One Martini backbone bead per residue (centre of mass of N, CA, C, O) as a GRO file, in nm:
protein
  132
    1MET     BB    1   5.773  -2.576  -2.863
    2LYS     BB    2   5.570  -2.342  -2.872
    3HIS     BB    3   5.344  -2.502  -3.012
    4GLN     BB    4   5.300  -2.715  -2.783
    5ILE     BB    5   5.217  -2.519  -2.559
    6SER     BB    6   4.966  -2.392  -2.704
    7ILE     BB    7   4.811  -2.667  -2.728
    8ILE     BB    8   4.794  -2.716  -2.417
    9LEU     BB    9   4.682  -2.428  -2.311
   10ALA     BB   10   4.417  -2.375  -2.464
   11PRO     BB   11   4.225  -2.582  -2.322
   12ALA     BB   12   4.282  -2.484  -2.032
   13ALA     BB   13   4.178  -2.193  -2.072
   14ALA     BB   14   3.889  -2.265  -2.159
   15VAL     BB   15   3.809  -2.407  -1.894
   16ALA     BB   16   3.872  -2.174  -1.698
   17LEU     BB   17   3.680  -1.958  -1.833
   18SER     BB   18   3.405  -2.120  -1.826
   19SER     BB   19   3.382  -2.109  -1.504
   20CYS     BB   20   3.313  -1.780  -1.502
   21VAL     BB   21   3.043  -1.827  -1.619
   22VAL     BB   22   2.720  -1.669  -1.571
   23GLU     BB   23   2.389  -1.771  -1.569
   24VAL     BB   24   2.083  -1.594  -1.614
   25PRO     BB   25   1.770  -1.647  -1.569
   26ALA     BB   26   1.474  -1.577  -1.767
   27THR     BB   27   1.179  -1.553  -1.611
   28ASN     BB   28   1.117  -1.218  -1.662
   29PRO     BB   29   1.216  -0.996  -1.893
   30GLY     BB   30   0.961  -0.766  -1.856
   31ALA     BB   31   1.014  -0.695  -1.571
   32ALA     BB   32   0.981  -0.485  -1.318
   33THR     BB   33   1.116  -0.304  -1.080
   34GLN     BB   34   1.140  -0.210  -0.759
   35VAL     BB   35   1.074   0.064  -0.590
   36PRO     BB   36   1.184   0.240  -0.352
   37GLY     BB   37   0.912   0.247  -0.112
   38SER     BB   38   0.734   0.046  -0.213
   39ALA     BB   39   0.545  -0.198  -0.246
   40PRO     BB   40   0.542  -0.512  -0.221
   41ALA     BB   41   0.557  -0.772  -0.396
   42GLY     BB   42   0.211  -0.877  -0.469
   43PHE     BB   43   0.086  -0.580  -0.392
   44SER     BB   44  -0.207  -0.468  -0.605
   45GLN     BB   45  -0.462  -0.435  -0.457
   46PRO     BB   46  -0.736  -0.335  -0.348
   47LEU     BB   47  -0.882  -0.164  -0.110
   48THR     BB   48  -1.011  -0.233   0.224
   49ALA     BB   49  -1.282  -0.172   0.456
   50VAL     BB   50  -1.303  -0.260   0.809
   51ALA     BB   51  -1.561  -0.247   1.025
   52ALA     BB   52  -1.571  -0.168   1.374
   53PRO     BB   53  -1.600  -0.108   1.690
   54GLY     BB   54  -1.420   0.192   1.683
   55SER     BB   55  -1.305   0.083   1.392
   56VAL     BB   56  -1.050   0.061   1.124
   57THR     BB   57  -0.948  -0.159   0.852
   58ILE     BB   58  -0.680  -0.177   0.626
   59ARG     BB   59  -0.671  -0.364   0.316
   60GLU     BB   60  -0.441  -0.569   0.104
   61GLY     BB   61  -0.599  -0.814   0.080
   62SER     BB   62  -0.441  -0.993   0.344
   63ARG     BB   63  -0.309  -0.722   0.417
   64THR     BB   64  -0.231  -0.504   0.674
   65LEU     BB   65  -0.190  -0.155   0.684
   66SER     BB   66  -0.426  -0.043   0.887
   67SER     BB   67  -0.529   0.087   1.218
   68PHE     BB   68  -0.813   0.265   1.366
   69ARG     BB   69  -0.963   0.499   1.564
   70THR     BB   70  -1.262   0.631   1.643
   71ALA     BB   71  -1.458   0.866   1.795
   72SER     BB   72  -1.682   0.646   1.766
   73PRO     BB   73  -1.834   0.329   1.788
   74ASN     BB   74  -2.030   0.394   1.536
   75VAL     BB   75  -1.991   0.290   1.216
   76GLU     BB   76  -2.165   0.418   0.933
   77GLU     BB   77  -1.929   0.535   0.730
   78THR     BB   78  -1.742   0.502   0.417
   79ALA     BB   79  -1.482   0.683   0.215
   80TRP     BB   80  -1.303   0.743  -0.048
   81TYR     BB   81  -0.993   0.936  -0.098
   82GLN     BB   82  -0.763   1.000  -0.319
   83GLU     BB   83  -0.741   0.713  -0.441
   84GLN     BB   84  -0.700   0.550  -0.154
   85GLU     BB   85  -0.518   0.744   0.041
   86GLN     BB   86  -0.796   0.804   0.170
   87ILE     BB   87  -1.038   0.820   0.454
   88VAL     BB   88  -1.381   0.844   0.531
   89VAL     BB   89  -1.537   0.873   0.864
   90LYS     BB   90  -1.851   0.784   1.015
   91SER     BB   91  -1.940   0.858   1.357
   92ARG     BB   92  -2.122   0.736   1.656
   93GLY     BB   93  -2.310   0.712   1.904
   94ASN     BB   94  -2.611   0.615   2.037
   95HIS     BB   95  -2.614   0.930   2.059
   96GLY     BB   96  -2.600   1.201   1.866
   97PRO     BB   97  -2.351   1.326   1.702
   98ALA     BB   98  -2.149   1.322   1.428
   99THR     BB   99  -1.828   1.212   1.310
  100VAL     BB  100  -1.582   1.336   1.078
  101GLU     BB  101  -1.304   1.159   0.928
  102LEU     BB  102  -0.955   1.179   0.827
  103PHE     BB  103  -0.745   0.927   0.673
  104ASP     BB  104  -0.459   0.749   0.634
  105THR     BB  105  -0.422   0.440   0.488
  106ARG     BB  106  -0.117   0.358   0.556
  107SER     BB  107  -0.098   0.483   0.872
  108GLY     BB  108  -0.371   0.604   1.028
  109ARG     BB  109  -0.364   0.901   1.023
  110LYS     BB  110  -0.499   1.189   1.130
  111LEU     BB  111  -0.619   1.476   0.921
  112GLY     BB  112  -0.931   1.508   1.016
  113THR     BB  113  -1.213   1.700   1.171
  114VAL     BB  114  -1.585   1.686   1.188
  115MET     BB  115  -1.895   1.779   1.226
  116ALA     BB  116  -2.174   1.691   1.053
  117TYR     BB  117  -2.342   1.966   1.100
  118GLU     BB  118  -2.102   2.159   0.978
  119ILE     BB  119  -2.084   2.089   0.669
  120ALA     BB  120  -2.333   2.262   0.555
  121LYS     BB  121  -2.163   2.540   0.642
  122GLY     BB  122  -1.870   2.477   0.506
  123GLY     BB  123  -1.698   2.240   0.485
  124PRO     BB  124  -1.501   2.017   0.387
  125ALA     BB  125  -1.466   1.844   0.093
  126TRP     BB  126  -1.422   1.547   0.215
  127ALA     BB  127  -1.723   1.574   0.385
  128THR     BB  128  -1.984   1.635   0.205
  129ALA     BB  129  -2.116   1.335   0.185
  130MET     BB  130  -2.164   1.352   0.533
  131ALA     BB  131  -2.393   1.530   0.573
  132GLU     BB  132  -2.676   1.669   0.793
   0.00000   0.00000   0.00000
């Protein structure tokens, strides 16, 4: 009798247990996972700066990271600093001195400002390329 019960229960147990197995497809077995706080997956392109009258927009591919206002309406020059973590922007009005500003590329927060004519007298290192 015990032998008959085990013959009947063995296939039933196998069917019941096999329904608990979940297979996870290996779409990309060597892929790294995203670190919390890092950029969303799919965005690892170089940054570009798009100057407009009185503003600069930082883009990563088609995604806008930040946009900020400059001190003056005519953006003359931009330069990356700290491996695209920051950007230096030189702007001026229709006449008069130029202003050089340092911005964080991710947030658009202004980190520093100096007049272009003061840079030659020993201004900050990030602004030396835009001295007058």
